[in-house]
ZATIPA-105824 format. One record per atom (N, C-alpha, C, O): residue number from 1; x, y, z. Coordinates in steps of 0.001 Angstrom, whole numbers, plus 500000, padded with zeros to 6 digits. Layout:
<drenfis>
   vexse       px       py       pz
     NUM        X        Y        Z
...
</drenfis>
This chain:
<drenfis>
   vexse       px       py       pz
       1   165487   784832   362656
       1   164393   785080   363793
       1   164042   786650   363858
       1   163508   787116   364864
       2   164354   787419   362780
       2   163797   788167   362325
       2   162154   787811   361567
       2   161119   788403   361872
       3   162280   786624   360461
       3   161110   785878   360016
       3   160325   785818   360870
       3   159156   786174   360719
       4   160927   785232   362224
       4   159719   784552   363056
       4   159325   785387   363938
       4   158553   784942   364787
       5   159684   786700   364009
       5   159303   787727   364801
       5   158331   788694   364216
       5   157578   789348   364938
       6   158337   788794   362905
       6   157788   789102   361733
       6   156584   788256   361776
       6   155601   788803   362276
       7   156413   786829   361292
       7   155084   785998   361126
       7   154373   785828   362472
       7   153267   785289   362472
       8   155081   786366   363949
       8   154381   785830   364831
       8   153818   787216   365164
       8   152752   787206   365781
       9   154405   788523   364831
       9   153245   789621   364965
       9   152440   789579   363927
       9   151302   789811   364333
      10   152454   789400   362794
      10   151668   788738   361593
      10   150215   788561   362255
      10   149202   789249   362381
      11   150766   786934   362703
      11   149491   786146   362980
      11   148840   786891   364802
      11   148363   786162   365672
      12   148987   788196   364927
      12   148095   788523   366171
      12   147747   789788   365609
      12   147584   790738   366373
      13   147651   789887   364748
      13   146808   790799   364021
      13   145553   790148   363456
      13   145581   789034   362933
      14   144132   791097   363617
      14   142750   789624   362716
      14   142899   790058   361276
      14   143243   791130   360779
      15   142605   789119   360855
      15   142814   788526   359168
      15   141362   788128   358893
      15   140524   787817   359740
      16   141215   788185   357656
      16   140437   787126   357680
      16   140666   785630   357227
      16   141660   785267   356598
      17   139374   784599   357717
      17   138395   785190   357892
      17   137886   785200   359093
      17   136697   785096   359397
      18   138910   785341   359862
      18   138878   785064   361247
      18   137990   786978   361833
      18   138382   788142   361928
      19   137005   786398   362007
      19   136153   787767   362609
      19   137149   788448   364018
      19   137686   787677   364814
      20   137244   789611   364118
      20   138180   790563   365446
      20   137156   789831   366698
      20   137923   789687   367650
      21   136280   789503   366955
      21   135545   789164   368045
      21   135568   787928   368409
      21   134873   787516   369338
      22   136723   786851   367422
      22   136435   785676   367609
      22   137475   784668   368705
      22   137469   783450   368888
      23   138620   786135   369514
      23   138833   785384   370222
      23   140276   784502   370117
      23   141278   784546   370830
      24   139984   783754   369028
      24   141105   782607   368600
      24   141331   782565   367448
      24   140281   782635   366810
      25   142375   782465   366709
      25   142968   782235   364901
      25   142926   780738   364640
      25   143335   780067   365587
      26   142571   780144   363694
      26   142850   778725   363541
      26   143689   779035   362151
      26   143343   779972   361432
      27   144698   778278   361853
      27   145173   778662   360440
      27   145740   777085   359569
      27   146806   776531   359836
      28   145003   776720   358791
      28   144784   775757   357989
      28   146189   776277   356873
      28   146498   777468   356857
      29   146756   775516   356215
      29   147384   775434   355547
      29   147783   774099   354148
      29   147430   772937   354352
      30   148289   774356   353234
      30   148125   773290   352338
      30   149592   773181   352038
      30   150104   773998   351273
      31   150241   772310   352542
      31   151373   771822   352374
      31   152191   770304   351323
      31   153238   769866   350846
      32   151051   770121   351461
      32   151139   768746   349929
      32   151937   768834   348917
      32   152151   767829   348240
      33   152593   770175   348582
      33   153588   770420   347753
      33   155022   769815   348101
      33   155835   769238   347379
      34   155054   770141   349444
      34   156607   769295   349808
      34   156694   767911   349484
      34   157790   767373   349640
      35   155329   766953   348879
      35   154955   765515   348997
      35   155970   764986   349739
      35   156962   764445   349251
      36   155761   765119   350857
      36   156096   764248   352243
      36   156114   762501   352280
      36   156894   761590   352557
      37   154567   762722   351761
      37   154295   761868   351411
      37   154581   760232   350379
      37   154152   759082   350293
      38   155526   761090   349807
      38   155445   760054   348396
      38   157278   760155   348714
      38   158010   760158   347725
      39   157677   760205   349605
      39   159051   760217   349683
      39   159491   758731   349937
      39   158811   758116   350759
      40   160735   757948   349229
      40   160818   756763   349416
      40   161982   756058   350149
      40   163165   755848   349882
      41   160885   755687   351523
      41   162614   755377   352571
      41   162952   754423   352359
      41   163891   754128   353098
      42   162581   753351   351399
      42   163075   752176   351324
      42   164616   752109   350845
      42   165246   751052   350887
      43   165170   753315   350389
      43   166299   753598   350539
      43   167577   752853   351304
      43   168619   752273   351000
      44   166875   753215   352419
      44   167228   753677   353919
      44   167046   752204   354295
      44   168068   751740   354799
      45   166130   751426   354200
      45   166035   749938   354148
      45   164769   750385   355141
      45   164747   749552   356047
      46   163835   751248   355311
      46   162280   751519   355754
      46   161542   751230   355196
      46   161767   750951   354018
      47   160092   751123   355795
      47   159117   751076   354761
      47   158413   752328   354896
      47   158882   753047   355779
      48   157034   752973   354029
      48   156368   753646   353881
      48   156072   754332   355687
      48   155913   753783   356777
      49   156121   755948   355163
      49   156145   756580   356969
      49   155322   757550   357050
      49   155471   758385   356157
      50   154551   757743   357747
      50   153933   758915   357687
      50   154582   759653   358879
      50   154814   758728   359659
      51   154797   760230   359175
      51   155320   761251   359665
      51   155376   763210   360374
      51   155742   764092   359597
      52   155061   763485   361509
      52   155239   764927   361608
      52   156488   765606   360870
      52   157308   764771   360488
      53   156742   766644   360647
      53   157935   767167   360253
      53   158195   768586   360952
      53   159311   769097   361043
      54   157202   769055   361354
      54   157251   770679   360987
      54   157233   770885   363084
      54   156812   770065   363899
      55   157844   772242   363344
      55   158073   772491   364547
      55   157298   773812   364702
      55   157852   774782   364185
      56   156273   774006   365237
      56   156036   775356   365330
      56   155820   775778   367076
      56   155097   775381   367990
      57   157120   777018   366871
      57   157389   777422   368171
      57   157662   779143   367629
      57   158195   779558   366600
      58   156899   780073   369087
      58   156958   781308   368624
      58   158193   782117   369478
      58   158599   781485   370454
      59   158606   782959   369321
      59   159930   783818   369824
      59   159694   783229   371341
      59   160765   782632   371457
      60   159350   783114   371961
      60   159384   782680   373411
      60   159528   781735   373825
      60   159732   781473   375011
      61   159423   780721   372570
      61   159604   778907   372701
      61   158193   778457   373952
      61   158201   777716   374935
      62   156870   779490   373187
      62   155805   778913   373429
      62   155507   778109   372358
      62   155855   778541   371259
      63   154728   776625   372419
      63   154039   776486   371254
      63   152946   776585   370623
      63   151818   776456   371099
      64   153356   776914   369081
      64   152316   777703   368317
      64   151058   776473   368308
      64   151521   775452   367801
      65   149819   776324   368667
      65   148968   775841   368426
      65   147795   776382   367368
      65   147800   777398   366673
      66   146880   775431   367487
      66   145656   775525   366577
      66   145992   775604   364768
      66   145435   776294   363914
      67   146901   774798   364661
      67   147722   774760   363443
      67   146977   773421   362136
      67   147058   772244   362489
      68   146427   773680   360971
      68   145955   772136   360485
      68   147203   772617   359274
      68   147469   773754   358887
      69   147832   771284   358864
      69   148178   771553   357493
      69   147691   769986   356868
      69   147450   768883   357358
      70   147705   770750   355154
      70   147030   769342   355043
      70   148241   768720   353781
      70   148668   769257   352759
      71   148506   767461   354364
      71   150322   766903   353772
      71   149906   766576   352784
      71   150668   767023   351927
      72   148636   765709   352056
      72   148753   765078   351196
      72   148453   764211   350813
      72   149614   764434   350471
      73   148097   763356   350460
      73   147123   761825   350082
      73   148111   760839   350233
      73   149331   760727   350118
      74   146413   759675   350751
      74   147494   758515   350511
      74   147124   757858   349441
      74   146273   758494   348819
      75   147529   756393   348738
      75   147413   756011   347493
      75   145931   755525   347752
      75   145466   755181   346665
      76   145137   755385   348626
      76   143477   755376   348523
      76   142511   756504   348739
      76   141300   756395   348931
      77   143286   757697   348674
      77   142605   758795   348362
      77   142547   759830   349467
      77   142374   761033   349274
      78   142778   758996   351142
      78   142151   759433   352053
      78   143689   760922   352149
      78   144761   760845   351549
      79   143225   762132   353115
      79   143439   763492   353003
      79   144481   762892   354344
      79   144022   762062   355129
      80   145859   763400   354481
      80   146806   763368   355657
      80   146480   764761   356242
      80   146694   765758   355553
      81   145891   764883   357679
      81   146197   766561   358585
      81   147287   766419   359176
      81   147422   765399   359853
      82   148347   767352   359106
      82   149196   767228   360614
      82   148746   768630   361418
      82   148884   769829   361172
      83   148174   767907   362442
      83   147922   768910   363329
      83   148581   769477   364225
      83   149754   769106   364266
      84   148157   770569   365289
      84   148595   771176   366523
      84   147401   771335   366983
      84   146944   772477   366939
      85   146670   770376   367480
      85   145257   770971   368348
      85   145603   770141   370175
      85   146132   769120   370615
      86   144711   771712   370856
      86   144712   770445   371726
      86   142789   769407   371456
      86   141818   769282   370710
      87   143419   768966   372735
      87   142307   767560   372485
      87   140728   767978   372584
      87   139892   767102   372363
      88   140264   769449   372949
      88   138609   770004   372790
      88   139070   770541   371053
      88   138083   770822   370373
      89   139972   770639   370582
      89   139971   771220   369214
      89   140231   769929   368365
      89   139777   769984   367222
      90   140831   768867   368691
      90   140935   768128   367696
      90   139503   767379   367686
      90   138960   767051   366631
      91   138951   767146   368941
      91   137276   766867   368455
      91   136517   767844   367732
      91   135734   767412   366886
      92   136587   768845   367875
      92   135654   769351   367279
      92   135949   769324   365818
      92   135144   768991   364949
      93   137111   769684   365640
      93   137773   769144   363721
      93   137217   767444   363465
      93   136945   767187   362292
      94   137070   766496   364308
      94   137116   765392   364035
      94   135170   765338   363548
      94   134631   764714   362634
      95   134537   766295   364635
      95   133143   765814   364568
      95   133039   766611   363094
      95   132108   766138   362442
      96   133739   767689   362394
      96   133272   768443   361619
      96   133395   767908   360427
      96   132575   768143   359541
      97   134566   767023   360235
      97   134754   765865   359753
      97   134175   764545   359018
      97   134191   763906   357965
      98   133527   764609   360649
      98   132787   763392   360300
      98   131074   763757   359769
      98   130315   762962   359214
      99   130789   765181   360136
      99   129584   765225   359788
      99   129935   765721   357874
      99   128918   765565   357199
     100   130950   766153   357198
     100   131425   766324   356249
     100   131258   764776   355639
     100   130385   764594   354790
     101   131688   764206   355861
     101   131670   762522   355858
     101   130283   761864   355365
     101   130020   761223   354347
     102   129749   762132   356109
     102   128175   761889   356196
     102   127085   762727   355357
     102   125879   762671   355592
     103   127541   763337   354570
     103   127252   764727   353867
     103   127479   763825   353000
     103   126938   762735   352810
     104   128402   764404   352433
     104   129054   763701   351053
     104   128421   761976   350620
     104   128121   761624   349479
     105   128344   761139   351830
     105   128145   760145   351519
     105   126151   760307   351536
     105   125759   759221   351109
     106   125564   760732   351686
     106   124098   761336   351283
     106   124272   761633   350250
     106   123630   760949   349453
     107   125120   762681   349652
     107   124987   763184   348454
     107   125323   762653   347371
     107   125142   763045   346218
     108   125952   761506   347864
     108   126275   760250   346724
     108   124772   759222   346272
     108   124205   759019   345198
     109   124553   758796   347543
     109   123363   758305   347976
     109   122759   758777   346641
     109   122928   758208   345563
     110   121863   760153   346899
     110   121090   760630   346418
     110   121373   760696   344928
     110   120349   760552   344259
     111   122725   760914   344076
     111   122827   761003   343154
     111   122910   759437   342045
     111   122832   759269   340828
     112   123120   758443   343326
     112   123224   757292   342556
     112   121709   757069   342248
     112   121411   756529   341182
     113   120799   757432   343067
     113   118980   757244   342604
     113   118555   757858   341812
     113   117339   757713   341682
     114   119227   758846   340861
     114   118482   759449   340304
     114   118450   758642   338444
     114   117705   759108   337582
</drenfis>
């Protein structure tokens, strides 16, 4: 419990890259080293499964939100994100991902014309 409380207290302090006047914090973590997407479920008779395996709770049992975890990559190269976001924040994240995809596509088209 000490570690949970310490982490919670640390997260209440303004830190880089969050501006002190941002009024909220978003956590992003690359947890792909856990290799959860590479788990072989066939030993128990299952097919490949994509799952959320994280529980974010505070010492007061309030759900911890505004978190994005990079879970890993699928065979086709897609990145899997495990997120805890409300609808409006999920829409913002989705919009930014779509803008990034469009930018990458434009850059690839530009590079192929050279």
